[in-house]
C-alpha positions in Angstrom: 97.5 140.0 106.4 100.7 141.8 105.5 103.8 140.4 107.1 106.9 142.6 107.3 110.1 140.6 108.1 113.3 142.1 109.5 116.3 141.0 111.6 116.8 143.2 114.7 115.9 146.5 116.3 117.7 148.7 118.8 117.4 152.1 120.6 119.4 153.6 117.7 117.5 152.0 114.8 118.4 152.3 111.1 116.4 153.7 108.2 114.9 150.3 107.6 113.2 150.2 111.1 112.0 153.8 110.7 110.6 152.9 107.2 108.8 150.0 108.8 107.3 152.3 111.5 106.1 154.8 108.9 104.6 151.9 107.0 102.8 150.6 110.1 101.1 154.0 110.5 100.0 153.9 106.8 98.6 150.4 107.2 96.6 151.5 110.3 95.3 154.5 108.4 93.9 152.4 105.6 92.7 149.6 107.8 95.1 147.0 106.6 96.1 144.3 109.0 99.9 144.0 109.4 102.5 142.2 111.5 106.1 143.1 111.9 108.4 140.1 112.5 111.9 140.4 114.1 114.2 137.4 113.9 117.3 138.5 115.8 117.9 137.2 119.4 117.7 140.3 121.6 118.9 139.9 125.2 120.2 143.3 126.4 116.6 144.7 126.4 113.1 143.5 126.3 112.1 143.7 122.6 108.8 145.4 123.4 110.6 148.4 124.8 112.5 148.8 121.5 109.5 148.3 119.2 107.3 150.6 121.3 110.0 153.3 121.3 109.9 153.5 117.5 106.1 153.4 117.3 104.9 149.8 116.9 101.9 148.6 118.7 102.5 145.4 120.8 99.8 143.7 118.8 101.7 144.3 115.6 104.9 142.7 116.7 106.0 139.0 116.3 109.3 137.9 117.7 110.8 134.7 116.4 111.8 133.4 119.9 108.4 133.8 121.6 106.4 132.9 118.5 106.5 129.2 119.6 105.4 130.0 123.1 102.2 131.5 124.5 104.0 134.6 125.8 102.7 137.8 124.3 104.8 140.9 123.4 104.5 143.0 126.5 106.5 145.5 128.6 108.4 144.2 131.7 106.1 144.0 134.7 108.1 141.4 136.7 109.2 143.0 139.9 112.0 142.7 142.5 109.4 141.4 145.0 108.4 138.7 142.5 112.0 137.6 142.2 112.5 137.6 146.0 109.6 135.1 146.4 111.6 132.6 144.3 114.9 132.9 146.2 116.3 129.6 147.6 116.8 131.1 151.1 115.8 134.1 153.2 119.5 134.7 154.2 120.9 137.3 151.9 122.0 140.9 151.6 120.7 143.2 148.9 122.3 146.4 147.5 121.6 148.5 144.4 123.5 151.0 142.2 121.5 152.6 139.4 120.1 149.9 137.1 121.9 147.0 138.8 121.1 145.3 142.0 123.0 142.5 143.8 121.6 139.8 146.1 124.4 138.0 148.0 124.0 134.7 149.6 126.1 132.9 152.2 129.1 131.0 151.0 131.9 132.0 148.7 130.9 134.1 145.7 127.2 133.2 145.5 125.0 136.0 144.2 122.4 137.2 141.8 123.0 140.3 139.6 119.7 141.9 139.0 119.2 144.2 135.9 116.3 146.6 136.1 114.6 148.3 133.2 115.8 151.7 134.4 117.6 153.4 137.3 114.5 154.1 139.4 111.9 151.3 139.0 112.0 147.8 140.5 111.0 146.1 137.2 113.4 143.3 136.5 114.4 142.5 133.0 117.0 139.8 133.7 118.9 138.1 136.5 122.4 136.6 136.3 123.1 133.8 138.7 126.6 133.2 139.9 127.6 130.1 142.0 131.1 129.9 143.7 132.3 132.6 141.3 130.9 130.9 138.1 128.1 132.2 136.0 125.6 129.4 135.6 122.4 130.9 134.5 120.6 134.0 133.1 116.8 134.4 133.5 114.9 136.9 131.3 111.5 138.3 132.2 108.5 140.3 130.9 105.4 139.5 132.9 107.0 136.1 133.7 110.2 134.2 132.9 110.3 134.0 129.1 113.6 132.2 128.7 116.7 131.1 130.5 120.3 130.7 129.4 122.5 128.0 131.0 126.3 128.3 131.3 129.2 126.1 132.3 132.9 127.1 132.8 135.2 126.3 129.9 138.7 127.7 129.4 138.1 130.0 132.4 135.1 131.6 130.6 131.3 131.2 130.9 130.3 128.9 128.0 126.6 129.1 126.9 125.3 125.6 126.1 121.5 125.9 126.3 118.6 128.3 126.0 115.2 127.1 127.3 112.1 129.0 126.2 109.0 128.8 128.4 105.2 129.1 128.2 103.3 131.2 130.7 102.7 128.3 133.0 106.5 127.5 133.2 106.5 124.5 130.9 109.2 124.3 128.3 108.1 125.2 124.8 111.4 124.4 123.1 115.2 124.5 123.5 118.1 126.0 121.7 121.2 123.8 122.0 124.5 125.6 121.4 127.8 123.8 120.6 130.9 125.8 119.6 128.8 128.4 117.7 126.4 126.0 116.1 122.8 126.0 117.2 120.1 123.3 117.1 116.5 123.6 118.2 114.6 120.8 120.0 110.8 120.8 120.1 108.6 118.1 121.6 107.9 116.7 118.2 110.7 117.9 115.9 114.3 119.0 115.7 116.0 121.7 113.6 119.7 121.9 112.8 120.0 125.7 112.2 118.3 129.0 112.8 117.4 129.2 109.1 115.3 126.0 109.6 113.7 127.6 112.6 112.7 130.7 110.6 111.3 128.5 107.9 109.2 126.6 110.5 107.8 129.9 111.8 106.9 131.0 108.3 105.2 127.6 107.6 103.2 128.0 110.9 101.7 131.3 109.6 99.7 129.2 107.1 100.1 131.8 104.4 97.6 132.0 101.5 97.2 134.0 98.3 95.4 136.6 100.4 98.6 137.3 102.4 101.6 139.5 101.4 105.1 139.1 102.7 107.5 142.1 102.6 111.1 141.1 103.3 113.0 144.1 104.6 116.2 142.2 105.3 117.2 138.8 104.0 120.6 137.9 105.6 120.4 134.3 106.8 116.6 134.1 106.5 115.7 135.0 102.9 115.8 131.5 101.4 113.9 130.0 104.4 111.1 132.6 103.9 110.8 132.0 100.1 110.7 128.2 100.6 107.8 128.4 103.0 105.8 131.4 101.8 103.4 129.2 100.0 100.9 131.1 97.8 101.5 134.5 99.5 102.7 137.4 97.4 106.4 138.1 98.3 
């Protein structure tokens, strides 16, 4: 297997991402198995929409944050009707403008902000939950809820303190604990004190051998973790 490791990807990608996409085509043409690993946390979009846009196949993409879950790289298929079935009450009003909807509940400043994949469909990428005027949670979806961010008010701002990543059946795969810009990762059987350690754990879980090749397209914050855990693979 050939593993290509990068940081992030966006709608306006750089030459590195385009070089990777051209490489993906070449690997397919010669019948070489390849995966493209992205390690940045991406929340504004579903990463599948970004990788598909530049030409990657879903089966070629690995995202650090779902690697430890059983969620597959896939387009958003979670719908507004799916969301409505989870609402705590049937008493609400719903409005929509473009890509954003709002579900308002009784009480003072209690609502969901719903972010759709585009201005016409009812496919839901994320939902922001506000209680009594305070942001308390953000849920992210593909074909189910992939992860949730939890917030608490601090100095009149929403303070992120926890991300929880889920399996398809809703069980918790692992958690990212955030404290004043520092992150830690809690698994059922282990604990990591930095994202670099998390990346290293992912590389170790690939069980690389001398038959594997690792191409590092960007190294910032991850290079040493990859090198320490690449085993016998060619780097």
